[in-house]
N, C-alpha and C positions, 0 to 999 in steps of 0.2 A: 504494500500500500504506500508506495513512495511517490506517487504521481497524482495527488489530489488537486483538484481545482479549488478555488476559494469557496464555492457553494458546497462542495462535498466536505471540505474541512469544517465549515461552519455547522453543517448538519450533524456530522459525527461528534462534534464537540458540544452540541446543544446550544449554540449561540447564533446570532444573526450575522449576516455577511458584513453589515456595517460595524459590528463589534470587532470582527477580525481586522477590518481596515483601521479602526480606531486604535487597536493595540499595535498595529504596524506603525501608524503615525507617531505613537508614543514610545516607539523603540522597545516594545516588550516582545514582539514577534517579528520574525523575518522569514520570508519565503525561502525554500531551499534552492529553487532555481527559477529562472525566467526563460521561457521559450523564445525562439526567434520571432514568433508572432506577438510577443509582449505579454502573453498570459503568464501568470505566476503559478508555480507549483509548490506543493507542500508535501512533506513526508511524515513518517512516524514521529520523529523528534518534535516537529512543529505541532502535531496533534497532541502529544503528551504535554508540551509546554502550554498550549492553549487550555487544555483541561486543568492543568495546575493553576493557571491564572484565574480561571472560572471558579475553582474551589476556593482559592484565596479570597477572591472578591466576595463570595458567599459567606465567608467567615468574618468579613468586615475589614479586611486589609485594604489600605489605600493603594493607589498605583505606585506611589513612591516606596511603600513597604514591599510590595510585590517585586518591584525593580531590584530592591536590595536583596530580597530572598533569592531571586534568580541570579543576581550577580555573585552573591556570596556562596550560595549552596546549590545553584541550579544544576551544576554538573553532577552533583551527588544525588539530588532528588530525581533526576531524569535518567541517570545511568545505573546499571545494575551492579557495577564493580565499585566496592567501597573498602577502604582500609580503616583500621581502628582509629587513627588520629582524625581522619576526616569524619568518621561517624560521630566522634565526640564533639567536633566542631559544629556539626549539624544539630546535635542535641542542645548545645549552648544557644544557638540561634533560635531554635524552637522554644526553648525555655524563655528567652527574652520576648519572643512574639507572644507566647501564652500570657506572660505577665502583662504585656501591654493590652491584650484583649480583655483580660479579666480585671486588672487593677488600674488601668488607665496609665497615663504617663506622668501623672502628678507625683510630686515628692512629699505630699502632705502626710503620708503614712496611712491615709484612709483608703478604703477600697471604693472604686467607682461602681462596683457591682452592689446593687442594693436589693434587698428582699422586699418587694412591693406587694406580696400577697397578703391579703387580710386573713386573719385567723378566724 
């Protein structure tokens, strides 16, 4: 599956074509090849990357957060081969992201996560 058009890629990733273009404009996604006709083609790596971006957005990460995750750990998250030091580095990044998601970025010591359910 290394020769997908933009429509096929979008459909398999569960996003709109405009979303793919948006991520390309924001340098989060790059087509694997461009045909002589000008059409862009995408492969398995781009599909995995797009699915990762989609999951991260669903979890509430900003595009800047996602860009950082892809820059710092994208190779590890997308590739099957990992060695122990890299795995530990990924764990640290994930811990930091988890803290930001649940505790916010404030240094006030309080949690941004509040229990709003009435008893």
